[in-house]
C-alpha positions as CSV (number, residue, x, y, z in Angstrom):
1,X,12.0,-18.6,-2.2
2,X,12.4,-15.4,-0.4
3,X,15.2,-14.9,2.2
4,X,13.7,-15.2,5.5
5,X,10.7,-17.5,4.7
6,X,11.2,-21.4,5.2
7,X,8.9,-24.1,5.8
8,X,8.5,-25.3,9.3
9,X,7.6,-28.8,10.6
10,X,4.1,-28.0,12.2
11,X,0.7,-29.3,11.4
12,X,-2.2,-27.1,11.8
13,X,-5.8,-27.0,10.9
14,X,-5.6,-23.7,8.3
15,X,-9.0,-22.8,9.3
16,X,-8.4,-22.1,12.7
17,X,-6.1,-18.9,12.8
18,X,-6.2,-17.1,9.6
19,X,-9.7,-15.3,9.1
20,X,-9.6,-15.8,5.3
21,X,-9.3,-19.6,5.5
22,X,-11.9,-19.5,8.6
23,X,-14.5,-17.8,6.7
24,X,-14.7,-20.7,4.1
25,X,-17.1,-23.4,3.9
26,X,-15.5,-26.9,4.4
27,X,-15.9,-28.0,0.6
28,X,-13.9,-24.5,-0.6
29,X,-11.3,-24.9,2.1
30,X,-10.7,-28.3,0.9
31,X,-9.4,-27.3,-2.1
32,X,-6.8,-25.3,-0.9
33,X,-5.8,-27.4,2.0
34,X,-3.5,-30.2,0.1
35,X,-1.6,-27.1,-1.4
36,X,-0.9,-25.2,1.7
37,X,2.4,-25.4,3.4
38,X,3.7,-23.9,6.8
39,X,6.2,-21.5,6.5
40,X,8.5,-19.1,9.0
41,X,8.2,-15.5,8.3
42,X,11.5,-13.6,9.6
43,X,11.4,-9.6,10.4
44,X,12.5,-8.3,7.0
45,X,11.7,-11.1,4.7
46,X,10.7,-9.6,1.4
47,X,7.9,-12.0,0.2
48,X,7.7,-9.8,-2.7
49,X,8.7,-6.7,-4.5
50,X,7.0,-4.0,-6.7
51,X,7.0,-5.5,-10.4
52,X,7.9,-8.9,-9.2
53,X,5.6,-11.9,-10.5
54,X,3.8,-13.3,-7.5
55,X,4.9,-16.7,-7.0
56,X,3.1,-17.6,-3.7
57,X,0.0,-16.6,-1.8
58,X,0.4,-16.2,2.1
59,X,-2.4,-16.9,4.8
60,X,-0.8,-15.4,8.0
61,X,-1.4,-16.9,11.2
62,X,0.7,-14.9,13.0
63,X,2.8,-12.2,12.9
64,X,2.3,-8.9,10.2
65,X,3.2,-7.9,6.5
66,X,3.2,-4.5,5.7
67,X,2.5,-3.3,2.0
68,X,4.5,-0.4,1.3
69,X,5.1,2.2,-1.2
70,X,8.7,2.6,-2.4
71,X,10.2,6.1,-3.9
72,X,12.7,6.6,-6.0
73,X,14.7,8.1,-3.2
74,X,14.4,4.8,-1.3
75,X,11.9,6.8,1.3
76,X,9.0,4.2,2.1
77,X,5.9,4.8,3.4
78,X,3.1,1.7,4.4
79,X,-0.2,1.7,2.7
80,X,-1.4,-1.2,4.4
81,X,-0.7,-4.0,6.7
82,X,-1.6,-7.7,6.6
83,X,-1.8,-9.9,9.8
84,X,-4.2,-12.8,10.6
85,X,-7.3,-11.2,9.4
86,X,-5.7,-11.4,5.5
87,X,-3.7,-12.5,2.7
88,X,-0.6,-11.1,1.0
89,X,-1.0,-12.1,-2.5
90,X,-4.8,-12.1,-2.8
91,X,-5.2,-10.5,-6.3
92,X,-3.5,-14.0,-7.8
93,X,-7.0,-15.5,-7.4
94,X,-8.2,-13.2,-10.4
95,X,-5.4,-14.3,-12.7
96,X,-2.7,-11.1,-11.7
97,X,0.9,-11.8,-11.5
98,X,2.9,-8.5,-11.2
99,X,2.7,-7.1,-7.3
100,X,2.0,-3.5,-7.5
101,X,3.9,-2.7,-3.8
102,X,6.7,-4.2,-1.6
103,X,5.6,-6.6,0.7
104,X,8.1,-7.3,3.7
105,X,7.8,-8.9,6.8
106,X,7.4,-6.6,10.1
107,X,6.7,-8.9,13.0
108,X,7.8,-12.5,12.5
109,X,5.2,-15.2,12.7
110,X,4.2,-18.0,10.8
111,X,1.9,-18.3,7.7
112,X,0.1,-20.9,5.1
113,X,1.6,-20.4,1.9
114,X,0.6,-22.0,-1.3
115,X,1.4,-21.6,-4.9
116,X,-0.3,-18.5,-7.2
117,X,-1.5,-21.1,-9.8
118,X,-3.2,-23.4,-7.2
119,X,-4.9,-20.3,-5.6
120,X,-5.8,-19.1,-8.7
121,X,-7.6,-22.5,-10.3
122,X,-9.2,-22.9,-6.8
123,X,-10.9,-19.5,-7.2
124,X,-12.0,-20.5,-10.5
125,X,-13.3,-23.6,-9.3
126,X,-15.1,-22.3,-6.3
127,X,-17.7,-19.4,-6.1
128,X,-17.2,-18.8,-2.4
129,X,-13.3,-18.5,-2.7
130,X,-14.0,-16.5,-5.8
131,X,-16.4,-13.9,-3.8
132,X,-14.1,-14.0,-0.8
133,X,-11.3,-13.1,-2.8
134,X,-13.2,-10.5,-4.5
135,X,-14.4,-9.0,-0.9
136,X,-10.8,-9.0,0.6
137,X,-9.5,-7.1,-2.5
138,X,-11.9,-4.5,-2.0
139,X,-11.4,-4.3,1.8
140,X,-7.6,-3.6,0.8
141,X,-8.4,-0.7,-1.7
142,X,-10.8,0.5,1.0
143,X,-7.8,0.5,3.4
144,X,-5.2,2.2,1.2
145,X,-7.7,5.0,0.3
146,X,-8.4,5.5,4.1
147,X,-4.7,5.6,4.7
148,X,-4.4,7.8,2.4
149,X,-6.7,10.0,3.8
150,X,-5.5,9.4,7.4
151,X,-1.6,10.0,6.6
152,X,-3.1,13.7,4.7
153,X,-5.6,14.6,7.8
154,X,-4.7,13.5,10.9
155,X,-2.6,14.1,13.6
156,X,0.7,12.0,14.4
157,X,-0.4,11.3,17.8
158,X,-3.6,9.8,16.2
159,X,-2.2,8.5,13.6
160,X,0.5,6.4,15.8
161,X,-2.4,4.9,18.2
162,X,-4.4,3.4,14.8
163,X,-1.0,1.9,13.8
164,X,-0.1,0.4,17.2
165,X,-3.7,-0.9,17.5
166,X,-3.4,-2.5,13.9
167,X,-0.2,-4.1,15.0
168,X,-1.4,-5.0,18.6
169,X,-4.2,-7.0,16.8
170,X,-1.7,-9.2,14.7
171,X,0.3,-10.2,18.0
172,X,-0.7,-12.8,20.7
173,X,0.0,-10.9,23.9
174,X,0.8,-7.3,24.3
175,X,4.6,-6.6,23.8
176,X,5.3,-5.7,20.3
177,X,8.8,-5.5,18.9
178,X,8.9,-1.9,17.5
179,X,11.9,0.5,16.7
180,X,11.2,4.0,16.5
181,X,13.2,4.0,13.5
182,X,10.7,1.4,11.9
183,X,7.5,3.3,12.9
184,X,8.9,6.5,11.5
185,X,9.1,4.8,8.1
186,X,5.6,3.3,8.6
187,X,4.3,6.3,9.3
188,X,6.2,8.3,6.6
189,X,7.7,10.8,9.5
190,X,11.5,11.4,11.5
191,X,12.3,9.6,13.7
192,X,12.6,12.2,16.0
193,X,9.2,13.2,15.2
194,X,8.3,9.8,16.5
195,X,10.0,10.1,19.8
196,X,8.0,12.9,21.0
197,X,4.6,11.1,19.7
198,X,5.7,7.9,21.8
199,X,6.8,9.9,24.8
200,X,3.7,11.7,25.3
201,X,1.6,8.1,24.8
202,X,4.1,6.8,27.1
203,X,3.4,10.0,29.9
204,X,-0.1,9.3,29.7
205,X,0.3,5.6,30.8
206,X,-1.1,4.3,27.4
207,X,2.3,2.2,26.5
208,X,5.5,1.7,27.9
209,X,8.8,1.8,25.3
210,X,12.2,0.6,25.9
211,X,15.0,-1.1,24.0
212,X,12.7,-1.3,20.7
213,X,10.1,-2.8,22.4
214,X,6.2,-1.1,22.8
215,X,4.0,-2.5,25.5
216,X,0.6,-2.0,25.1
217,X,-0.6,-0.7,29.0
218,X,-4.0,0.4,28.2
219,X,-5.8,-0.3,24.6
220,X,-9.0,1.7,25.7
221,X,-7.4,4.5,25.8
222,X,-5.5,3.9,22.6
223,X,-8.5,3.5,20.8
224,X,-10.2,6.7,22.1
225,X,-7.3,9.0,21.0
226,X,-6.6,7.0,17.4
227,X,-8.2,8.4,14.3
228,X,-11.1,7.1,12.8
229,X,-9.7,4.8,10.7
230,X,-8.9,2.1,12.9
231,X,-12.8,1.9,13.6
232,X,-13.6,2.1,10.0
233,X,-11.3,-0.6,8.6
234,X,-12.1,-3.0,11.5
235,X,-16.0,-2.5,10.8
236,X,-15.3,-3.4,7.3
237,X,-13.0,-6.2,8.0
238,X,-15.4,-8.0,10.8
239,X,-18.1,-7.6,8.5
240,X,-16.3,-9.7,5.9
241,X,-14.7,-11.8,8.3
242,X,-16.8,-12.5,11.5
243,X,-14.4,-12.5,14.4
244,X,-14.1,-15.1,16.8
245,X,-15.9,-15.3,19.9
246,X,-14.7,-12.5,22.2
247,X,-13.1,-10.4,19.4
248,X,-10.0,-9.8,17.7
249,X,-8.2,-9.9,21.3
250,X,-9.6,-13.6,22.2
251,X,-6.6,-15.4,20.6
252,X,-7.2,-18.7,19.0
253,X,-5.0,-21.7,19.3
254,X,-1.4,-21.1,17.5
255,X,-0.1,-24.1,15.0
256,X,1.4,-26.8,17.0
257,X,4.6,-28.5,16.7
258,X,4.8,-31.8,14.6
């Protein structure tokens, strides 16, 4: 078990929060349900590193996991994020065992977890699970391609807005625990550069930032300033996983304590 990932005493309907699970027909979800266990995801927990054998598949119900590329120098840059609208380790459904990049928890939360072997077996037995896994894997590739283009071509302020919106979709409420150092790592820029960009957003009344906490004040303004990449990825995500009534920000009921 990865450090920072532990079972929690909770009962929950696995289809109530995670959009991948919610998109499955009941008979197909029933193939996964007996193997799903609720686990807490603590900030900084590494679910797998590049080259590791994938042991578990995670379906986040809250929080956020970043998939990052790690260079020999130790520098990192985020290639994509996974929240309640996705899966960590979905390639296990095709029999893949090795992880290409690092998966690390950036915002704490709760996930449903199941062994890789059981997910692979269910994907072989269920056309619906297999097809959804294929569709989500295509979505991941598209998000990574969009991230590469975004990092190369778009201004930092627009990229920062895009990243804040993606993160905002993964949390309940408008407060996001983020440090400028962490934002710099995810965006691949210096901390001081992020500081300047965050101050511009704060002076424009879009966010408030203090002591490692970003408060989203004006989401429509962030959406207007964000580069096209947020809307592109969201459009493809909503096509694969129809959003809940009211959209992404209409929160579903979180897992209840046992």
